[in-house]
mmCIF file of the N, C-alpha and C atoms, coordinates in Angstrom:
data_MODEL
# 
_entry.id   MODEL 
# 
loop_
_atom_site.group_PDB 
_atom_site.id 
_atom_site.type_symbol 
_atom_site.label_atom_id 
_atom_site.label_alt_id 
_atom_site.label_comp_id 
_atom_site.label_asym_id 
_atom_site.label_entity_id 
_atom_site.label_seq_id 
_atom_site.pdbx_PDB_ins_code 
_atom_site.Cartn_x 
_atom_site.Cartn_y 
_atom_site.Cartn_z 
_atom_site.occupancy 
_atom_site.B_iso_or_equiv 
_atom_site.pdbx_formal_charge 
_atom_site.auth_seq_id 
_atom_site.auth_comp_id 
_atom_site.auth_asym_id 
_atom_site.auth_atom_id 
_atom_site.pdbx_PDB_model_num 
ATOM 1   N N  . MET A 1 1  ? 9.454  20.017 49.776 1.00 0.00 ? 1  MET A N  1 
ATOM 2   C CA . MET A 1 1  ? 8.903  20.484 48.529 1.00 0.00 ? 1  MET A CA 1 
ATOM 3   C C  . MET A 1 1  ? 8.988  19.364 47.496 1.00 0.00 ? 1  MET A C  1 
ATOM 4   N N  . GLN A 1 2  ? 7.955  19.235 46.694 1.00 0.00 ? 2  GLN A N  1 
ATOM 5   C CA . GLN A 1 2  ? 7.890  18.166 45.699 1.00 0.00 ? 2  GLN A CA 1 
ATOM 6   C C  . GLN A 1 2  ? 7.520  18.738 44.344 1.00 0.00 ? 2  GLN A C  1 
ATOM 7   N N  . LYS A 1 3  ? 8.126  18.178 43.295 1.00 0.00 ? 3  LYS A N  1 
ATOM 8   C CA . LYS A 1 3  ? 7.743  18.507 41.929 1.00 0.00 ? 3  LYS A CA 1 
ATOM 9   C C  . LYS A 1 3  ? 7.424  17.197 41.227 1.00 0.00 ? 3  LYS A C  1 
ATOM 10  N N  . LEU A 1 4  ? 6.381  17.227 40.396 1.00 0.00 ? 4  LEU A N  1 
ATOM 11  C CA . LEU A 1 4  ? 5.968  16.052 39.650 1.00 0.00 ? 4  LEU A CA 1 
ATOM 12  C C  . LEU A 1 4  ? 5.933  16.412 38.175 1.00 0.00 ? 4  LEU A C  1 
ATOM 13  N N  . PHE A 1 5  ? 6.695  15.651 37.372 1.00 0.00 ? 5  PHE A N  1 
ATOM 14  C CA . PHE A 1 5  ? 6.746  15.854 35.924 1.00 0.00 ? 5  PHE A CA 1 
ATOM 15  C C  . PHE A 1 5  ? 6.111  14.648 35.255 1.00 0.00 ? 5  PHE A C  1 
ATOM 16  N N  . GLU A 1 6  ? 5.410  14.881 34.133 1.00 0.00 ? 6  GLU A N  1 
ATOM 17  C CA . GLU A 1 6  ? 4.770  13.786 33.404 1.00 0.00 ? 6  GLU A CA 1 
ATOM 18  C C  . GLU A 1 6  ? 5.006  13.925 31.906 1.00 0.00 ? 6  GLU A C  1 
ATOM 19  N N  . ALA A 1 7  ? 5.025  12.772 31.249 1.00 0.00 ? 7  ALA A N  1 
ATOM 20  C CA . ALA A 1 7  ? 5.117  12.698 29.789 1.00 0.00 ? 7  ALA A CA 1 
ATOM 21  C C  . ALA A 1 7  ? 4.378  11.444 29.349 1.00 0.00 ? 7  ALA A C  1 
ATOM 22  N N  . GLU A 1 8  ? 4.045  11.390 28.069 1.00 0.00 ? 8  GLU A N  1 
ATOM 23  C CA . GLU A 1 8  ? 3.346  10.227 27.503 1.00 0.00 ? 8  GLU A CA 1 
ATOM 24  C C  . GLU A 1 8  ? 4.086  9.803  26.252 1.00 0.00 ? 8  GLU A C  1 
ATOM 25  N N  . TYR A 1 9  ? 4.235  8.479  26.086 1.00 0.00 ? 9  TYR A N  1 
ATOM 26  C CA . TYR A 1 9  ? 4.891  7.937  24.901 1.00 0.00 ? 9  TYR A CA 1 
ATOM 27  C C  . TYR A 1 9  ? 4.138  6.693  24.450 1.00 0.00 ? 9  TYR A C  1 
ATOM 28  N N  . GLU A 1 10 ? 3.501  6.782  23.292 1.00 0.00 ? 10 GLU A N  1 
ATOM 29  C CA . GLU A 1 10 ? 2.776  5.661  22.692 1.00 0.00 ? 10 GLU A CA 1 
ATOM 30  C C  . GLU A 1 10 ? 1.867  4.956  23.695 1.00 0.00 ? 10 GLU A C  1 
ATOM 31  N N  . GLY A 1 11 ? 1.080  5.733  24.431 1.00 0.00 ? 11 GLY A N  1 
ATOM 32  C CA . GLY A 1 11 ? 0.133  5.162  25.389 1.00 0.00 ? 11 GLY A CA 1 
ATOM 33  C C  . GLY A 1 11 ? 0.731  4.772  26.729 1.00 0.00 ? 11 GLY A C  1 
ATOM 34  N N  . ASN A 1 12 ? 2.007  5.017  26.925 1.00 0.00 ? 12 ASN A N  1 
ATOM 35  C CA . ASN A 1 12 ? 2.679  4.737  28.193 1.00 0.00 ? 12 ASN A CA 1 
ATOM 36  C C  . ASN A 1 12 ? 2.863  6.052  28.944 1.00 0.00 ? 12 ASN A C  1 
ATOM 37  N N  . TYR A 1 13 ? 2.593  6.028  30.247 1.00 0.00 ? 13 TYR A N  1 
ATOM 38  C CA . TYR A 1 13 ? 2.675  7.233  31.057 1.00 0.00 ? 13 TYR A CA 1 
ATOM 39  C C  . TYR A 1 13 ? 3.933  7.202  31.918 1.00 0.00 ? 13 TYR A C  1 
ATOM 40  N N  . ILE A 1 14 ? 4.708  8.263  31.794 1.00 0.00 ? 14 ILE A N  1 
ATOM 41  C CA . ILE A 1 14 ? 5.975  8.387  32.492 1.00 0.00 ? 14 ILE A CA 1 
ATOM 42  C C  . ILE A 1 14 ? 5.839  9.499  33.514 1.00 0.00 ? 14 ILE A C  1 
ATOM 43  N N  . LYS A 1 15 ? 6.173  9.201  34.767 1.00 0.00 ? 15 LYS A N  1 
ATOM 44  C CA . LYS A 1 15 ? 6.125  10.195 35.846 1.00 0.00 ? 15 LYS A CA 1 
ATOM 45  C C  . LYS A 1 15 ? 7.481  10.256 36.528 1.00 0.00 ? 15 LYS A C  1 
ATOM 46  N N  . VAL A 1 16 ? 7.894  11.474 36.831 1.00 0.00 ? 16 VAL A N  1 
ATOM 47  C CA . VAL A 1 16 ? 9.136  11.686 37.577 1.00 0.00 ? 16 VAL A CA 1 
ATOM 48  C C  . VAL A 1 16 ? 8.791  12.545 38.781 1.00 0.00 ? 16 VAL A C  1 
ATOM 49  N N  . ARG A 1 17 ? 9.079  12.037 39.962 1.00 0.00 ? 17 ARG A N  1 
ATOM 50  C CA . ARG A 1 17 ? 8.816  12.765 41.202 1.00 0.00 ? 17 ARG A CA 1 
ATOM 51  C C  . ARG A 1 17 ? 10.152 13.185 41.796 1.00 0.00 ? 17 ARG A C  1 
ATOM 52  N N  . ASN A 1 18 ? 10.260 14.469 42.124 1.00 0.00 ? 18 ASN A N  1 
ATOM 53  C CA . ASN A 1 18 ? 11.465 15.015 42.726 1.00 0.00 ? 18 ASN A CA 1 
ATOM 54  C C  . ASN A 1 18 ? 11.102 15.636 44.056 1.00 0.00 ? 18 ASN A C  1 
ATOM 55  N N  . THR A 1 19 ? 11.761 15.197 45.127 1.00 0.00 ? 19 THR A N  1 
ATOM 56  C CA . THR A 1 19 ? 11.553 15.779 46.453 1.00 0.00 ? 19 THR A CA 1 
ATOM 57  C C  . THR A 1 19 ? 12.905 16.144 47.047 1.00 0.00 ? 19 THR A C  1 
ATOM 58  N N  . TRP A 1 20 ? 12.921 17.108 47.926 1.00 0.00 ? 20 TRP A N  1 
ATOM 59  C CA . TRP A 1 20 ? 14.168 17.559 48.528 1.00 0.00 ? 20 TRP A CA 1 
ATOM 60  C C  . TRP A 1 20 ? 14.827 16.487 49.378 1.00 0.00 ? 20 TRP A C  1 
ATOM 61  N N  . PHE A 1 21 ? 14.052 15.774 50.175 1.00 0.00 ? 21 PHE A N  1 
ATOM 62  C CA . PHE A 1 21 ? 14.648 14.867 51.144 1.00 0.00 ? 21 PHE A CA 1 
ATOM 63  C C  . PHE A 1 21 ? 14.543 13.389 50.778 1.00 0.00 ? 21 PHE A C  1 
ATOM 64  N N  . ASN A 1 22 ? 13.613 13.032 49.896 1.00 0.00 ? 22 ASN A N  1 
ATOM 65  C CA . ASN A 1 22 ? 13.429 11.628 49.530 1.00 0.00 ? 22 ASN A CA 1 
ATOM 66  C C  . ASN A 1 22 ? 13.947 11.306 48.138 1.00 0.00 ? 22 ASN A C  1 
ATOM 67  N N  . GLY A 1 23 ? 14.619 12.243 47.481 1.00 0.00 ? 23 GLY A N  1 
ATOM 68  C CA . GLY A 1 23 ? 15.249 11.983 46.193 1.00 0.00 ? 23 GLY A CA 1 
ATOM 69  C C  . GLY A 1 23 ? 14.287 12.023 45.025 1.00 0.00 ? 23 GLY A C  1 
ATOM 70  N N  . GLU A 1 24 ? 14.643 11.288 43.978 1.00 0.00 ? 24 GLU A N  1 
ATOM 71  C CA . GLU A 1 24 ? 13.859 11.260 42.739 1.00 0.00 ? 24 GLU A CA 1 
ATOM 72  C C  . GLU A 1 24 ? 13.428 9.835  42.421 1.00 0.00 ? 24 GLU A C  1 
ATOM 73  N N  . GLN A 1 25 ? 12.243 9.711  41.836 1.00 0.00 ? 25 GLN A N  1 
ATOM 74  C CA . GLN A 1 25 ? 11.735 8.404  41.412 1.00 0.00 ? 25 GLN A CA 1 
ATOM 75  C C  . GLN A 1 25 ? 11.193 8.507  39.985 1.00 0.00 ? 25 GLN A C  1 
ATOM 76  N N  . LEU A 1 26 ? 11.424 7.446  39.207 1.00 0.00 ? 26 LEU A N  1 
ATOM 77  C CA . LEU A 1 26 ? 10.898 7.322  37.849 1.00 0.00 ? 26 LEU A CA 1 
ATOM 78  C C  . LEU A 1 26 ? 9.864  6.212  37.844 1.00 0.00 ? 26 LEU A C  1 
ATOM 79  N N  . TYR A 1 27 ? 8.646  6.542  37.398 1.00 0.00 ? 27 TYR A N  1 
ATOM 80  C CA . TYR A 1 27 ? 7.558  5.573  37.269 1.00 0.00 ? 27 TYR A CA 1 
ATOM 81  C C  . TYR A 1 27 ? 7.154  5.461  35.808 1.00 0.00 ? 27 TYR A C  1 
ATOM 82  N N  . VAL A 1 28 ? 6.948  4.239  35.349 1.00 0.00 ? 28 VAL A N  1 
ATOM 83  C CA . VAL A 1 28 ? 6.397  3.992  34.013 1.00 0.00 ? 28 VAL A CA 1 
ATOM 84  C C  . VAL A 1 28 ? 5.136  3.177  34.215 1.00 0.00 ? 28 VAL A C  1 
ATOM 85  N N  . ASN A 1 29 ? 4.006  3.739  33.790 1.00 0.00 ? 29 ASN A N  1 
ATOM 86  C CA . ASN A 1 29 ? 2.700  3.100  33.992 1.00 0.00 ? 29 ASN A CA 1 
ATOM 87  C C  . ASN A 1 29 ? 2.508  2.720  35.466 1.00 0.00 ? 29 ASN A C  1 
ATOM 88  N N  . ASP A 1 30 ? 2.850  3.651  36.349 1.00 0.00 ? 30 ASP A N  1 
ATOM 89  C CA . ASP A 1 30 ? 2.716  3.515  37.805 1.00 0.00 ? 30 ASP A CA 1 
ATOM 90  C C  . ASP A 1 30 ? 3.610  2.438  38.423 1.00 0.00 ? 30 ASP A C  1 
ATOM 91  N N  . GLU A 1 31 ? 4.606  1.967  37.688 1.00 0.00 ? 31 GLU A N  1 
ATOM 92  C CA . GLU A 1 31 ? 5.576  0.993  38.213 1.00 0.00 ? 31 GLU A CA 1 
ATOM 93  C C  . GLU A 1 31 ? 6.916  1.706  38.435 1.00 0.00 ? 31 GLU A C  1 
ATOM 94  N N  . LEU A 1 32 ? 7.437  1.646  39.658 1.00 0.00 ? 32 LEU A N  1 
ATOM 95  C CA . LEU A 1 32 ? 8.723  2.266  39.967 1.00 0.00 ? 32 LEU A CA 1 
ATOM 96  C C  . LEU A 1 32 ? 9.827  1.557  39.197 1.00 0.00 ? 32 LEU A C  1 
ATOM 97  N N  . GLN A 1 33 ? 10.627 2.333  38.451 1.00 0.00 ? 33 GLN A N  1 
ATOM 98  C CA . GLN A 1 33 ? 11.702 1.733  37.659 1.00 0.00 ? 33 GLN A CA 1 
ATOM 99  C C  . GLN A 1 33 ? 13.095 2.146  38.111 1.00 0.00 ? 33 GLN A C  1 
ATOM 100 N N  . ASP A 1 34 ? 13.222 3.347  38.698 1.00 0.00 ? 34 ASP A N  1 
ATOM 101 C CA . ASP A 1 34 ? 14.537 3.779  39.176 1.00 0.00 ? 34 ASP A CA 1 
ATOM 102 C C  . ASP A 1 34 ? 14.333 4.862  40.217 1.00 0.00 ? 34 ASP A C  1 
ATOM 103 N N  . GLU A 1 35 ? 15.334 5.013  41.103 1.00 0.00 ? 35 GLU A N  1 
ATOM 104 C CA . GLU A 1 35 ? 15.265 6.076  42.097 1.00 0.00 ? 35 GLU A CA 1 
ATOM 105 C C  . GLU A 1 35 ? 16.659 6.438  42.566 1.00 0.00 ? 35 GLU A C  1 
ATOM 106 N N  . ASN A 1 36 ? 16.795 7.689  42.980 1.00 0.00 ? 36 ASN A N  1 
ATOM 107 C CA . ASN A 1 36 ? 17.992 8.195  43.639 1.00 0.00 ? 36 ASN A CA 1 
ATOM 108 C C  . ASN A 1 36 ? 17.536 8.738  44.969 1.00 0.00 ? 36 ASN A C  1 
ATOM 109 N N  . LEU A 1 37 ? 18.214 8.364  46.031 1.00 0.00 ? 37 LEU A N  1 
ATOM 110 C CA . LEU A 1 37 ? 17.823 8.803  47.363 1.00 0.00 ? 37 LEU A CA 1 
ATOM 111 C C  . LEU A 1 37 ? 18.684 9.959  47.825 1.00 0.00 ? 37 LEU A C  1 
ATOM 112 N N  . GLY A 1 38 ? 18.077 10.887 48.556 1.00 0.00 ? 38 GLY A N  1 
ATOM 113 C CA . GLY A 1 38 ? 18.815 12.002 49.127 1.00 0.00 ? 38 GLY A CA 1 
ATOM 114 C C  . GLY A 1 38 ? 18.760 13.249 48.276 1.00 0.00 ? 38 GLY A C  1 
ATOM 115 N N  . LEU A 1 39 ? 19.486 14.248 48.704 1.00 0.00 ? 39 LEU A N  1 
ATOM 116 C CA . LEU A 1 39 ? 19.509 15.552 48.063 1.00 0.00 ? 39 LEU A CA 1 
ATOM 117 C C  . LEU A 1 39 ? 20.581 15.590 46.983 1.00 0.00 ? 39 LEU A C  1 
ATOM 118 N N  . ALA A 1 40 ? 20.198 15.986 45.753 1.00 0.00 ? 40 ALA A N  1 
ATOM 119 C CA . ALA A 1 40 ? 21.153 16.110 44.650 1.00 0.00 ? 40 ALA A CA 1 
ATOM 120 C C  . ALA A 1 40 ? 20.733 17.279 43.760 1.00 0.00 ? 40 ALA A C  1 
ATOM 121 N N  . PHE A 1 41 ? 21.721 17.957 43.194 1.00 0.00 ? 41 PHE A N  1 
ATOM 122 C CA . PHE A 1 41 ? 21.418 19.069 42.293 1.00 0.00 ? 41 PHE A CA 1 
ATOM 123 C C  . PHE A 1 41 ? 21.355 18.610 40.846 1.00 0.00 ? 41 PHE A C  1 
ATOM 124 N N  . ARG A 1 42 ? 21.891 17.434 40.549 1.00 0.00 ? 42 ARG A N  1 
ATOM 125 C CA . ARG A 1 42 ? 21.799 16.838 39.220 1.00 0.00 ? 42 ARG A CA 1 
ATOM 126 C C  . ARG A 1 42 ? 21.595 15.341 39.413 1.00 0.00 ? 42 ARG A C  1 
ATOM 127 N N  . SER A 1 43 ? 20.767 14.783 38.538 1.00 0.00 ? 43 SER A N  1 
ATOM 128 C CA . SER A 1 43 ? 20.459 13.369 38.696 1.00 0.00 ? 43 SER A CA 1 
ATOM 129 C C  . SER A 1 43 ? 20.084 12.771 37.343 1.00 0.00 ? 43 SER A C  1 
ATOM 130 N N  . THR A 1 44 ? 20.348 11.484 37.181 1.00 0.00 ? 44 THR A N  1 
ATOM 131 C CA . THR A 1 44 ? 19.955 10.746 35.982 1.00 0.00 ? 44 THR A CA 1 
ATOM 132 C C  . THR A 1 44 ? 19.246 9.472  36.415 1.00 0.00 ? 44 THR A C  1 
ATOM 133 N N  . LEU A 1 45 ? 18.103 9.206  35.800 1.00 0.00 ? 45 LEU A N  1 
ATOM 134 C CA . LEU A 1 45 ? 17.326 7.997  36.067 1.00 0.00 ? 45 LEU A CA 1 
ATOM 135 C C  . LEU A 1 45 ? 17.138 7.235  34.757 1.00 0.00 ? 45 LEU A C  1 
ATOM 136 N N  . TYR A 1 46 ? 17.043 5.898  34.856 1.00 0.00 ? 46 TYR A N  1 
ATOM 137 C CA . TYR A 1 46 ? 16.855 5.068  33.673 1.00 0.00 ? 46 TYR A CA 1 
ATOM 138 C C  . TYR A 1 46 ? 15.683 4.110  33.881 1.00 0.00 ? 46 TYR A C  1 
ATOM 139 N N  . GLY A 1 47 ? 14.991 3.818  32.779 1.00 0.00 ? 47 GLY A N  1 
ATOM 140 C CA . GLY A 1 47 ? 13.899 2.865  32.814 1.00 0.00 ? 47 GLY A CA 1 
ATOM 141 C C  . GLY A 1 47 ? 13.694 2.264  31.440 1.00 0.00 ? 47 GLY A C  1 
ATOM 142 N N  . ARG A 1 48 ? 12.655 1.447  31.320 1.00 0.00 ? 48 ARG A N  1 
ATOM 143 C CA . ARG A 1 48 ? 12.338 0.791  30.049 1.00 0.00 ? 48 ARG A CA 1 
ATOM 144 C C  . ARG A 1 48 ? 10.841 0.754  29.840 1.00 0.00 ? 48 ARG A C  1 
ATOM 145 N N  . ILE A 1 49 ? 10.465 0.856  28.575 1.00 0.00 ? 49 ILE A N  1 
ATOM 146 C CA . ILE A 1 49 ? 9.082  0.616  28.172 1.00 0.00 ? 49 ILE A CA 1 
ATOM 147 C C  . ILE A 1 49 ? 9.076  -0.734 27.499 1.00 0.00 ? 49 ILE A C  1 
ATOM 148 N N  . LYS A 1 50 ? 8.246  -1.629 28.006 1.00 0.00 ? 50 LYS A N  1 
ATOM 149 C CA . LYS A 1 50 ? 8.165  -2.968 27.427 1.00 0.00 ? 50 LYS A CA 1 
ATOM 150 C C  . LYS A 1 50 ? 7.354  -2.897 26.139 1.00 0.00 ? 50 LYS A C  1 
ATOM 151 N N  . ALA A 1 51 ? 8.036  -3.099 25.028 1.00 0.00 ? 51 ALA A N  1 
ATOM 152 C CA . ALA A 1 51 ? 7.386  -3.074 23.715 1.00 0.00 ? 51 ALA A CA 1 
ATOM 153 C C  . ALA A 1 51 ? 7.316  -4.500 23.177 1.00 0.00 ? 51 ALA A C  1 
ATOM 154 N N  . SER A 1 52 ? 6.563  -4.675 22.111 1.00 0.00 ? 52 SER A N  1 
ATOM 155 C CA . SER A 1 52 ? 6.371  -6.021 21.564 1.00 0.00 ? 52 SER A CA 1 
ATOM 156 C C  . SER A 1 52 ? 7.670  -6.606 21.001 1.00 0.00 ? 52 SER A C  1 
ATOM 157 N N  . GLU A 1 53 ? 8.481  -5.798 20.331 1.00 0.00 ? 53 GLU A N  1 
ATOM 158 C CA . GLU A 1 53 ? 9.698  -6.328 19.722 1.00 0.00 ? 53 GLU A CA 1 
ATOM 159 C C  . GLU A 1 53 ? 10.909 -6.195 20.649 1.00 0.00 ? 53 GLU A C  1 
ATOM 160 N N  . LYS A 1 54 ? 11.280 -4.965 20.955 1.00 0.00 ? 54 LYS A N  1 
ATOM 161 C CA . LYS A 1 54 ? 12.415 -4.757 21.856 1.00 0.00 ? 54 LYS A CA 1 
ATOM 162 C C  . LYS A 1 54 ? 12.090 -3.595 22.780 1.00 0.00 ? 54 LYS A C  1 
ATOM 163 N N  . PRO A 1 55 ? 12.535 -3.666 24.036 1.00 0.00 ? 55 PRO A N  1 
ATOM 164 C CA . PRO A 1 55 ? 12.224 -2.593 24.992 1.00 0.00 ? 55 PRO A CA 1 
ATOM 165 C C  . PRO A 1 55 ? 12.820 -1.258 24.550 1.00 0.00 ? 55 PRO A C  1 
ATOM 166 N N  . LYS A 1 56 ? 12.123 -0.192 24.880 1.00 0.00 ? 56 LYS A N  1 
ATOM 167 C CA . LYS A 1 56 ? 12.595 1.161  24.603 1.00 0.00 ? 56 LYS A CA 1 
ATOM 168 C C  . LYS A 1 56 ? 13.223 1.709  25.887 1.00 0.00 ? 56 LYS A C  1 
ATOM 169 N N  . VAL A 1 57 ? 14.384 2.324  25.762 1.00 0.00 ? 57 VAL A N  1 
ATOM 170 C CA . VAL A 1 57 ? 15.126 2.828  26.906 1.00 0.00 ? 57 VAL A CA 1 
ATOM 171 C C  . VAL A 1 57 ? 14.685 4.261  27.217 1.00 0.00 ? 57 VAL A C  1 
ATOM 172 N N  . ILE A 1 58 ? 14.413 4.500  28.504 1.00 0.00 ? 58 ILE A N  1 
ATOM 173 C CA . ILE A 1 58 ? 14.048 5.833  28.983 1.00 0.00 ? 58 ILE A CA 1 
ATOM 174 C C  . ILE A 1 58 ? 15.227 6.385  29.765 1.00 0.00 ? 58 ILE A C  1 
ATOM 175 N N  . LYS A 1 59 ? 15.556 7.643  29.492 1.00 0.00 ? 59 LYS A N  1 
ATOM 176 C CA . LYS A 1 59 ? 16.592 8.345  30.256 1.00 0.00 ? 59 LYS A CA 1 
ATOM 177 C C  . LYS A 1 59 ? 15.977 9.657  30.730 1.00 0.00 ? 59 LYS A C  1 
ATOM 178 N N  . VAL A 1 60 ? 16.133 9.946  32.011 1.00 0.00 ? 60 VAL A N  1 
ATOM 179 C CA . VAL A 1 60 ? 15.617 11.174 32.610 1.00 0.00 ? 60 VAL A CA 1 
ATOM 180 C C  . VAL A 1 60 ? 16.794 11.929 33.213 1.00 0.00 ? 60 VAL A C  1 
ATOM 181 N N  . THR A 1 61 ? 16.881 13.219 32.906 1.00 0.00 ? 61 THR A N  1 
ATOM 182 C CA . THR A 1 61 ? 17.878 14.063 33.545 1.00 0.00 ? 61 THR A CA 1 
ATOM 183 C C  . THR A 1 61 ? 17.158 15.154 34.319 1.00 0.00 ? 61 THR A C  1 
ATOM 184 N N  . LEU A 1 62 ? 17.593 15.348 35.551 1.00 0.00 ? 62 LEU A N  1 
ATOM 185 C CA . LEU A 1 62 ? 17.047 16.380 36.437 1.00 0.00 ? 62 LEU A CA 1 
ATOM 186 C C  . LEU A 1 62 ? 18.188 17.260 36.894 1.00 0.00 ? 62 LEU A C  1 
ATOM 187 N N  . GLY A 1 63 ? 17.925 18.555 37.002 1.00 0.00 ? 63 GLY A N  1 
ATOM 188 C CA . GLY A 1 63 ? 18.950 19.437 37.517 1.00 0.00 ? 63 GLY A CA 1 
ATOM 189 C C  . GLY A 1 63 ? 18.520 20.881 37.493 1.00 0.00 ? 63 GLY A C  1 
ATOM 190 N N  . GLY A 1 64 ? 19.297 21.689 38.148 1.00 0.00 ? 64 GLY A N  1 
ATOM 191 C CA . GLY A 1 64 ? 19.035 23.113 38.186 1.00 0.00 ? 64 GLY A CA 1 
ATOM 192 C C  . GLY A 1 64 ? 19.541 23.715 39.469 1.00 0.00 ? 64 GLY A C  1 
ATOM 193 N N  . ASN A 1 65 ? 19.796 25.014 39.437 1.00 0.00 ? 65 ASN A N  1 
ATOM 194 C CA . ASN A 1 65 ? 20.255 25.714 40.629 1.00 0.00 ? 65 ASN A CA 1 
ATOM 195 C C  . ASN A 1 65 ? 19.087 26.353 41.365 1.00 0.00 ? 65 ASN A C  1 
ATOM 196 N N  . ILE A 1 66 ? 18.311 27.147 40.660 1.00 0.00 ? 66 ILE A N  1 
ATOM 197 C CA . ILE A 1 66 ? 17.175 27.830 41.273 1.00 0.00 ? 66 ILE A CA 1 
ATOM 198 C C  . ILE A 1 66 ? 15.880 27.104 40.939 1.00 0.00 ? 66 ILE A C  1 
ATOM 199 N N  . LYS A 1 67 ? 15.737 26.678 39.707 1.00 0.00 ? 67 LYS A N  1 
ATOM 200 C CA . LYS A 1 67 ? 14.530 25.999 39.238 1.00 0.00 ? 67 LYS A CA 1 
ATOM 201 C C  . LYS A 1 67 ? 14.904 24.589 38.783 1.00 0.00 ? 67 LYS A C  1 
ATOM 202 N N  . MET A 1 68 ? 14.148 23.587 39.208 1.00 0.00 ? 68 MET A N  1 
ATOM 203 C CA . MET A 1 68 ? 14.408 22.203 38.809 1.00 0.00 ? 68 MET A CA 1 
ATOM 204 C C  . MET A 1 68 ? 13.876 21.983 37.396 1.00 0.00 ? 68 MET A C  1 
ATOM 205 N N  . ASN A 1 69 ? 14.730 21.464 36.529 1.00 0.00 ? 69 ASN A N  1 
ATOM 206 C CA . ASN A 1 69 ? 14.347 21.138 35.154 1.00 0.00 ? 69 ASN A CA 1 
ATOM 207 C C  . ASN A 1 69 ? 14.373 19.627 34.977 1.00 0.00 ? 69 ASN A C  1 
ATOM 208 N N  . CYS A 1 70 ? 13.509 19.133 34.091 1.00 0.00 ? 70 CYS A N  1 
ATOM 209 C CA . CYS A 1 70 ? 13.418 17.698 33.827 1.00 0.00 ? 70 CYS A CA 1 
ATOM 210 C C  . CYS A 1 70 ? 13.353 17.475 32.323 1.00 0.00 ? 70 CYS A C  1 
ATOM 211 N N  . SER A 1 71 ? 14.214 16.598 31.823 1.00 0.00 ? 71 SER A N  1 
ATOM 212 C CA . SER A 1 71 ? 14.183 16.183 30.422 1.00 0.00 ? 71 SER A CA 1 
ATOM 213 C C  . SER A 1 71 ? 13.998 14.674 30.391 1.00 0.00 ? 71 SER A C  1 
ATOM 214 N N  . ILE A 1 72 ? 13.117 14.216 29.495 1.00 0.00 ? 72 ILE A N  1 
ATOM 215 C CA . ILE A 1 72 ? 12.857 12.783 29.353 1.00 0.00 ? 72 ILE A CA 1 
ATOM 216 C C  . ILE A 1 72 ? 13.108 12.395 27.904 1.00 0.00 ? 72 ILE A C  1 
ATOM 217 N N  . PHE A 1 73 ? 13.882 11.317 27.716 1.00 0.00 ? 73 PHE A N  1 
ATOM 218 C CA . PHE A 1 73 ? 14.202 10.818 26.385 1.00 0.00 ? 73 PHE A CA 1 
ATOM 219 C C  . PHE A 1 73 ? 13.788 9.348  26.296 1.00 0.00 ? 73 PHE A C  1 
ATOM 220 N N  . VAL A 1 74 ? 13.229 8.950  25.161 1.00 0.00 ? 74 VAL A N  1 
ATOM 221 C CA . VAL A 1 74 ? 12.945 7.544  24.876 1.00 0.00 ? 74 VAL A CA 1 
ATOM 222 C C  . VAL A 1 74 ? 13.734 7.195  23.626 1.00 0.00 ? 74 VAL A C  1 
ATOM 223 N N  . ASP A 1 75 ? 14.650 6.244  23.761 1.00 0.00 ? 75 ASP A N  1 
ATOM 224 C CA . ASP A 1 75 ? 15.577 5.890  22.678 1.00 0.00 ? 75 ASP A CA 1 
ATOM 225 C C  . ASP A 1 75 ? 16.200 7.135  22.052 1.00 0.00 ? 75 ASP A C  1 
ATOM 226 N N  . HIS A 1 76 ? 16.694 8.025  22.884 1.00 0.00 ? 76 HIS A N  1 
ATOM 227 C CA . HIS A 1 76 ? 17.405 9.252  22.520 1.00 0.00 ? 76 HIS A CA 1 
ATOM 228 C C  . HIS A 1 76 ? 16.527 10.333 21.888 1.00 0.00 ? 76 HIS A C  1 
ATOM 229 N N  . GLU A 1 77 ? 15.218 10.152 21.847 1.00 0.00 ? 77 GLU A N  1 
ATOM 230 C CA . GLU A 1 77 ? 14.299 11.160 21.320 1.00 0.00 ? 77 GLU A CA 1 
ATOM 231 C C  . GLU A 1 77 ? 13.666 11.905 22.486 1.00 0.00 ? 77 GLU A C  1 
ATOM 232 N N  . PRO A 1 78 ? 13.738 13.248 22.498 1.00 0.00 ? 78 PRO A N  1 
ATOM 233 C CA . PRO A 1 78 ? 13.150 14.001 23.605 1.00 0.00 ? 78 PRO A CA 1 
ATOM 234 C C  . PRO A 1 78 ? 11.626 13.995 23.569 1.00 0.00 ? 78 PRO A C  1 
ATOM 235 N N  . LEU A 1 79 ? 11.016 13.984 24.745 1.00 0.00 ? 79 LEU A N  1 
ATOM 236 C CA . LEU A 1 79 ? 9.562  14.045 24.872 1.00 0.00 ? 79 LEU A CA 1 
ATOM 237 C C  . LEU A 1 79 ? 9.158  15.406 25.421 1.00 0.00 ? 79 LEU A C  1 
ATOM 238 N N  . ASP A 1 80 ? 7.916  15.780 25.189 1.00 0.00 ? 80 ASP A N  1 
ATOM 239 C CA . ASP A 1 80 ? 7.343  16.960 25.822 1.00 0.00 ? 80 ASP A CA 1 
ATOM 240 C C  . ASP A 1 80 ? 7.054  16.613 27.280 1.00 0.00 ? 80 ASP A C  1 
ATOM 241 N N  . VAL A 1 81 ? 7.582  17.393 28.190 1.00 0.00 ? 81 VAL A N  1 
ATOM 242 C CA . VAL A 1 81 ? 7.444  17.133 29.619 1.00 0.00 ? 81 VAL A CA 1 
ATOM 243 C C  . VAL A 1 81 ? 6.591  18.235 30.222 1.00 0.00 ? 81 VAL A C  1 
ATOM 244 N N  . TYR A 1 82 ? 5.650  17.841 31.076 1.00 0.00 ? 82 TYR A N  1 
ATOM 245 C CA . TYR A 1 82 ? 4.746  18.783 31.716 1.00 0.00 ? 82 TYR A CA 1 
ATOM 246 C C  . TYR A 1 82 ? 4.940  18.758 33.228 1.00 0.00 ? 82 TYR A C  1 
ATOM 247 N N  . LEU A 1 83 ? 5.062  19.949 33.801 1.00 0.00 ? 83 LEU A N  1 
ATOM 248 C CA . LEU A 1 83 ? 5.134  20.075 35.249 1.00 0.00 ? 83 LEU A CA 1 
ATOM 249 C C  . LEU A 1 83 ? 3.712  20.023 35.786 1.00 0.00 ? 83 LEU A C  1 
ATOM 250 N N  . VAL A 1 84 ? 3.424  19.026 36.600 1.00 0.00 ? 84 VAL A N  1 
ATOM 251 C CA . VAL A 1 84 ? 2.079  18.835 37.142 1.00 0.00 ? 84 VAL A CA 1 
ATOM 252 C C  . VAL A 1 84 ? 1.941  19.565 38.464 1.00 0.00 ? 84 VAL A C  1 
ATOM 253 N N  . LYS A 1 85 ? 2.970  19.470 39.303 1.00 0.00 ? 85 LYS A N  1 
ATOM 254 C CA . LYS A 1 85 ? 2.879  20.101 40.624 1.00 0.00 ? 85 LYS A CA 1 
ATOM 255 C C  . LYS A 1 85 ? 4.230  20.416 41.154 1.00 0.00 ? 85 LYS A C  1 
# 
């Protein structure tokens, strides 16, 4: 089973893919930035958005018992996250 979450920040596209057996991956503008392999009930991923002055830090938290939830933060500010699939 796979879940795909997406968010957008200042023209940058953030995707988080969660699968039962292949773990979680964080993509920024279709570039893989972090991954956790295997089965986990809670996970944290980190990435960066390359900005003109200084990079912006992305933090993703995944977790849940019955339903998988995903939160995405850019420099500690939460983004609206959409479940795609």
